[in-house]
FILO-322495 format. One record per atom (N, C-alpha, C, CB): x, y, z. Coordinates in steps of 0.2 Angstrom, whole numbers, padded with zeros to 4 digits, always signed. Glycine has a CB too. Example, Ala and Ser with C-alpha at 12.3 -4.5 7.8 and 13.67 -1.06 7.14 Angstrom:
REM residues 2
+0066-0028+0039+0062-0022+0039+0066-0016+0039+0057-0022+0045+0064-0011+0035+0068-0005+0036+0064+0000+0039+0070-0003+0029
//
This chain:
REM residues 183
-0076-0127+0058-0075-0122+0054-0074-0116+0056-0080-0122+0050-0072-0111+0049-0067-0104+0052-0072-0099+0054-0061-0101+0045-0081-0101+0053-0087-0099+0061-0086-0097+0065-0091-0101+0064-0080-0102+0065-0079-0103+0073-0074-0101+0077-0079-0110+0075-0071-0098+0074-0066-0094+0074-0065-0087+0080-0065-0092+0066-0071-0085+0080-0072-0080+0083-0074-0081+0093-0080-0077+0079-0073-0089+0092-0072-0091+0100-0065-0090+0102-0075-0099+0102-0069-0091+0110-0060-0089+0113-0054-0095+0113-0060-0087+0122-0055-0101+0112-0052-0104+0109-0050-0107+0105-0053-0105+0110-0052-0104+0098-0047-0102+0094-0045-0094+0090-0049-0106+0090-0043-0092+0096-0040-0086+0096-0034-0085+0092-0039-0085+0103-0030-0091+0096-0022-0089+0090-0023-0091+0086-0015-0090+0091-0027-0096+0082-0028-0099+0077-0032-0093+0070-0033-0106+0080-0035-0091+0074-0037-0085+0071-0034-0078+0067-0040-0082+0076-0030-0078+0074-0023-0071+0073-0020-0073+0069-0017-0070+0079-0017-0081+0070-0011-0082+0066-0015-0083+0058-0007-0090+0068-0020-0084+0056-0024-0083+0048-0021-0077+0046-0033-0082+0047-0025-0072+0052-0026-0066+0047-0018-0063+0049-0032-0059+0048-0014-0062+0053-0005-0064+0050-0005-0067+0044-0002-0069+0055-0006-0070+0043-0004-0074+0036-0007-0068+0031-0007-0083+0035-0012-0069+0030-0015-0064+0025-0011-0058+0022-0019-0062+0027-0012-0054+0029-0009-0047+0030-0002-0048+0028-0009-0045+0036+0001-0052+0027+0009-0052+0027+0011-0053+0019+0013-0058+0032+0007-0057+0020+0006-0061+0010+0005-0052+0007-0006-0067+0007-0002-0049+0010-0001-0040+0007+0006-0038+0007-0005-0034+0014+0006-0037+0014+0014-0033+0013+0017-0033+0012+0016-0031+0014+0021-0041+0008+0026-0043+0005+0024-0042-0002+0027-0047+0007+0020-0039-0004+0019-0039-0011+0016-0043-0016+0023-0038-0014+0013-0048-0012+0012-0054-0017+0006-0054-0017+0015-0062-0016+0002-0060-0024-0005-0058-0024-0009-0060-0019-0008-0060-0030-0013-0057-0020-0019-0059-0012-0026-0061-0014-0021-0052-0008-0025-0066-0020-0029-0069-0021-0032-0075-0016-0028-0071-0026-0036-0076-0014-0039-0082-0009-0035-0089-0010-0047-0083-0010-0039-0091-0017-0036-0098-0019-0029-0098-0018-0037-0100-0026-0024-0096-0020-0018-0097-0021-0014-0096-0013-0015-0093-0028-0017-0093-0008-0016-0090+0000-0019-0099+0002-0022-0081+0004-0024-0101+0000-0027-0106+0004-0023-0112+0003-0036-0107+0003-0021-0113-0004-0017-0118-0006-0009-0118-0002-0017-0118-0015-0008-0113-0002-0002-0112+0002-0001-0112+0009+0001-0107+0001-0007-0111+0013-0009-0112+0019-0009-0119+0020-0016-0108+0021-0013-0123+0016-0014-0130+0018-0005-0132+0016-0021-0135+0011-0002-0131+0012+0006-0134+0011+0007-0133+0019+0011-0129+0005+0007-0126+0021+0012-0125+0028+0008-0127+0033+0014-0117+0029+0002-0132+0032-0001-0134+0039-0001-0141+0039-0010-0133+0039+0003-0145+0034+0003-0150+0033+0012-0153+0035+0000-0150+0027+0016-0144+0035+0022-0149+0037+0022-0150+0045+0029-0146+0035+0029-0151+0046+0027-0155+0054+0029-0150+0060+0033-0163+0056+0030-0143+0058+0026-0137+0062+0020-0137+0065+0026-0131+0059+0013-0138+0060+0007-0137+0059+0003-0144+0062+0006-0135+0052+0009-0150+0063+0004-0156+0063+0000-0156+0070+0007-0164+0060+0004-0153+0075+0000-0153+0081-0008-0150+0081+0004-0149+0087-0011-0146+0076-0017-0144+0075-0022-0149+0076-0017-0141+0070-0027-0147+0082-0033-0153+0080-0038-0154+0075-0037-0154+0085-0040-0160+0072-0046-0158+0066-0050-0153+0069-0051-0165+0064-0052-0153+0073-0056-0146+0073-0055-0141+0070-0057-0142+0078-0046-0139+0073-0045-0131+0071-0043-0133+0062-0037-0128+0077-0042-0140+0061-0041-0140+0053-0046-0140+0050-0037-0146+0050-0054-0142+0051-0060-0142+0049-0061-0133+0049-0066-0146+0054-0060-0130+0054-0059-0123+0054-0055-0120+0047-0055-0121+0062-0050-0121+0046-0046-0119+0043-0051-0119+0035-0039-0122+0044-0053-0125+0033-0055-0126+0027-0064-0123+0025-0055-0134+0026-0066-0117+0031-0071-0115+0031-0073-0108+0025-0072-0113+0038-0076-0111+0020-0073-0104+0013-0077-0099+0015-0075-0105+0004-0084-0097+0019-0088-0093+0022-0084-0089+0025-0092-0096+0025-0079-0092+0030-0076-0088+0036-0068-0086+0031-0075-0095+0046-0067-0089+0027-0062-0084+0023-0064-0080+0017-0058-0089+0019-0070-0081+0017-0072-0075+0011-0071-0069+0017-0082-0076+0008-0075-0071+0023-0074-0066+0027-0068-0062+0029-0077-0069+0030-0062-0066+0028-0054-0061+0030-0053-0060+0022-0045-0067+0035-0055-0063+0018-0052-0059+0011-0059-0052+0010-0052-0067+0003-0064-0049+0013-0067-0043+0013-0064-0039+0017-0073-0042+0014-0059-0040+0023-0057-0038+0028-0052-0036+0024-0055-0041+0033-0047-0040+0020-0042-0039+0016-0042-0035+0012-0039-0043+0014-0047-0035+0008-0050-0030+0001-0050-0022+0004-0060-0033-0001-0053-0022+0012-0055-0014+0015-0049-0011+0017-0059-0013+0021-0044-0016+0019-0038-0012+0022-0035-0009+0014-0032-0018+0026-0033-0015+0008-0031-0013+0002-0034-0006+0000-0034-0018-0003-0040-0005+0000-0044+0000-0003-0043+0006+0001-0051-0002-0004-0042+0005+0007-0041+0010+0012-0034+0014+0008-0040+0008+0020-0029+0011+0009-0023+0011+0008-0023+0013+0002-0020+0006+0010-0025+0012-0003-0026+0015-0012-0030+0021-0012-0032+0009-0018-0035+0022-0007-0038+0028-0006-0035+0033-0003-0042+0027-0003-0029+0034+0002-0026+0036+0004-0021+0041+0001-0026+0033+0006-0018+0034-0001-0012+0036-0007-0016+0041-0015-0007+0027-0010-0022+0040-0015-0025+0043-0021-0027+0051-0018-0031+0038-0024-0026+0052-0011-0029+0057-0009-0024+0062-0009-0033+0056-0003-0015+0060-0009-0011+0064-0009-0009+0066-0014-0008+0062-0007-0011+0061-0020-0008+0063-0026-0012+0067-0027-0007+0060-0032-0020+0069-0027-0024+0073-0027-0023+0079-0026-0028+0072-0024-0019+0078-0018-0019+0085-0013-0011+0090-0018-0016+0081-0002-0009+0084-0020+0002+0088-0023-0001+0091-0027+0009+0082-0028-0006+0086-0033-0008+0089-0040-0009+0097-0039-0015+0086-0043-0014+0098-0033-0018+0103-0033-0015+0108-0028-0024+0100-0031-0008+0108-0025-0005+0111-0025+0000+0115-0029-0004+0109-0021+0001+0110-0034+0007+0110-0041+0004+0116-0043+0006+0103-0049-0005+0114-0045-0009+0119-0050-0008+0125-0048-0018+0117-0051-0009+0126-0041-0010+0132-0037-0004+0135-0039-0012+0131-0030+0001+0133-0039+0007+0137-0043+0010+0136-0050+0012+0135-0039+0004+0135-0053+0005+0134-0061+0011+0128-0063+0007+0142-0065+0013+0121-0057+0019+0119-0058+0016+0114-0062+0023+0117-0052+0020+0108-0067+0019+0103-0069+0024+0100-0068+0018+0104-0074+0024+0092-0065+0032+0090-0064+0036+0090-0070+0032+0082-0061+0038+0094-0076+0043+0095-0080+0046+0102-0077+0041+0094-0088+0043+0105-0074+0044+0112-0071+0049+0110-0067+0037+0117-0068+0051+0104-0062+0057+0105-0057+0062+0101-0062+0056+0102-0047+0067+0100-0057+0074+0098-0061+0073+0090-0062+0082+0099-0056+0077+0088-0064+0076+0081-0070+0068+0079-0072+0079+0074-0067+0065+0086-0072+0059+0085-0077+0055+0080-0075+0062+0082-0083+0051+0074-0081+0048+0068-0080+0052+0064-0075+0048+0065-0087+0058+0064-0074+0062+0060-0072+0062+0061-0063+0069+0061-0076+0058+0066-0060+0060+0072-0056+0057+0066-0048+0056+0082-0058+0054+0064-0050+0048+0060-0046+0041+0064-0044+0052+0059-0038+0041+0068-0047+0032+0071-0045+0030+0069-0049+0028+0079-0045+0031+0064-0055+0025+0061-0059+0020+0057-0056+0026+0058-0065+0025+0055-0048+0022+0049-0047+0015+0051-0044+0028+0046-0042+0014+0059-0042+0007+0061-0039+0002+0060-0046+0007+0070-0035+0002+0061-0050-0002+0062-0056-0003+0052-0055+0002+0066-0065+0003+0047-0055-0002+0040-0056-0007+0040-0050+0002+0031-0055-0003+0042-0045-0007+0041-0038-0015+0045-0039-0002+0044-0030-0015+0050-0042-0021+0054-0042-0025+0050-0045-0021+0059-0046-0023+0047-0052-0028+0043-0054-0026+0033-0053-0029+0046-0062-0026+0032-0045-0027+0028-0045-0022+0022-0045-0032+0029-0047-0016+0023-0048-0010+0019-0050-0006+0020-0042-0006+0022-0058-0002+0010-0039+0000+0013-0034+0006+0011-0036-0003+0011-0029+0011+0014-0035+0018+0015-0035+0025+0015-0030+0018+0019-0037+0028+0014-0027+0031+0017-0023+0035+0023-0024+0035+0013-0022+0038+0027-0018+0040+0033-0023+0048+0031-0027+0041+0040-0019+0051+0034-0030+0058+0034-0032+0062+0037-0029+0060+0037-0037+0069+0032-0029+0074+0035-0024+0075+0043-0024+0080+0033-0026+0073+0048-0031+0075+0052-0034+0069+0055-0030+0076+0052-0042+0064+0054-0029+0059+0056-0024+0059+0058-0018+0056+0053-0023+0061+0051-0013+0063+0051-0008+0069+0056-0006+0064+0046-0006+0073+0057-0010+0080+0062-0010+0075+0070-0008+0085+0064-0020+0072+0070-0011+0068+0077-0011+0065+0079-0003+0062+0076-0017+0062+0075+0001+0059+0075+0006+0066+0081+0012+0056+0065+0008+0061+0088+0012+0065+0093+0017+0069+0095+0014+0067+0091+0022+0072+0096+0007+0077+0097+0004+0075+0101-0004+0081+0090+0005+0074+0106-0002+0071+0112-0006+0078+0114-0012+0069+0118+0002+0082+0112-0010+0086+0115-0015+0089+0108-0021+0094+0119-0010+0086+0102-0018+0086+0099-0025+0080+0099-0029+0088+0093-0026+0076+0102-0029+0067+0104-0032+0070+0107-0039+0062+0112-0027+0073+0111-0039+0075+0117-0045+0080+0114-0048+0077+0125-0041+0082+0116-0055+0088+0118-0058+0090+0124-0060+0090+0116-0062+0084+0128-0059+0086+0135-0061+0082+0140-0059+0087+0136-0066+0080+0145-0061+0077+0151-0055+0069+0155-0061+0085+0160-0053+0070+0152-0064+0064+0153-0069+0059+0151-0065+0064+0149-0075+0059+0144-0061+0052+0144-0058+0054+0142-0051+0046+0138-0061+0059+0146-0048+0059+0143-0041+0055+0147-0034+0067+0144-0040+0053+0155-0037+0049+0154-0031+0042+0150-0033+0047+0162-0028+0039+0149-0037+0034+0145-0037+0033+0138-0035+0033+0145-0042+0040+0136-0037+0041+0129-0033+0043+0129-0024+0047+0126-0036+0046+0136-0021+0046+0138-0017+0039+0137-0012+0049+0143-0018+0038+0140-0017+0029+0143-0014+0026+0137-0011+0022+0144-0021+0026+0134-0017+0023+0126-0019+0025+0120-0011+0030+0123-0029+0031+0121-0012+0036+0117-0006+0033+0117+0003+0044+0122-0006+0031+0125+0002+0030+0126+0008+0023+0127+0009+0034+0131+0010+0018+0126+0004+0010+0127+0005+0008+0119+0004+0006+0133-0002+0013+0114+0006+0012+0107+0006+0014+0102+0003+0006+0105+0006+0017+0103+0000+0018+0097-0006+0025+0095-0004+0018+0100-0015+0030+0098-0002+0035+0095+0004+0031+0088+0007+0037+0100+0010+0025+0090+0011+0024+0086+0016+0019+0083+0013+0023+0087+0022+0017+0082+0007+0015+0076+0001+0020+0070+0000+0015+0080-0008+0026+0076+0001+0031+0071-0003+0034+0065+0004+0040+0077-0007+0031+0069+0009+0035+0066+0015+0029+0061+0017+0037+0071+0022+0024+0062+0015+0015+0056+0017+0018+0050+0012+0004+0062+0013+0019+0053+0007+0022+0045+0004+0026+0041+0007+0026+0046-0002+0029+0045+0006+0038+0041+0010+0036+0037+0017+0045+0048+0012+0033+0040+0020+0031+0039+0025+0026+0032+0024+0027+0045+0027+0021+0031+0020+0016+0027+0018+0018+0022+0014+0011+0031+0014+0023+0022+0010+0028+0018+0007+0032+0013+0011+0033+0021+0005+0034+0016+0018+0039+0011+0020+0034+0009+0027+0047+0015+0022+0031+0012+0029+0026+0007+0034+0020+0005+0033+0024+0009+0041+0017+0005+0027+0010+0002+0027+0010-0006+0019+0004+0011+0024+0005-0006+0019+0005-0011+0015+0007-0009+0008-0001-0012+0015+0010-0012+0005+0013-0012-0001+0012-0017-0005+0019-0011-0001+0007-0013-0011+0006-0021-0015+0003-0014-0022-0005-0030-0010+0001-0018-0025+0000-0016-0034-0005-0020-0036+0007-0018-0040-0009-0015-0038-0016-0021-0041-0015-0021-0050-0026-0018-0039-0015-0028-0051-0012-0031-0056-0019-0029-0061-0010-0038-0054-0024-0035-0060-0030-0033-0063-0035-0034-0059-0031-0037-0068-0042-0032-0061-0047-0032-0058-0048-0036-0053-0051-0033-0061-0046-0042-0053-0049-0048-0052-0044-0049-0045-0047-0055-0058-0039-0045-0043-0031-0048-0041-0033-0046-0032-0020-0042-0047
//
């Protein structure tokens, strides 16, 4: 059963199972364990995986070990969501420090800065192309001189770093969206 995956002779299978589950999350697919197990079973019965021994096949069917992997994946997702929330809160704090709201930036509501409000509230979304274009490009942040000084100060005080951090995370880390509490 899967409880035997920690044995040295099962290391390759354990690594494969973990990669399979991580890939599902990275692709933004549902990570409900039931669906993954069914999909895994279909793959295991095709020609590529028929070489697995009976013992290895039994290992894959252990619900207890699958629960352990599910909990590991939940921790990965929670960590990612917490990091995003933290960046959202930091960005909003810098904006508040300079009296800025997302409507004070060029393109107002569509500036991309609304993302930080969403992230701070636990809503995971990828940054828009418009927000991505703002990284290290202060001249795209404002359209009038009324708030220019405040925007430049916020930029230099860490808001640009928040933009870059969100872009980096969206390009290099797990991208998933919570659809329901049971997802």
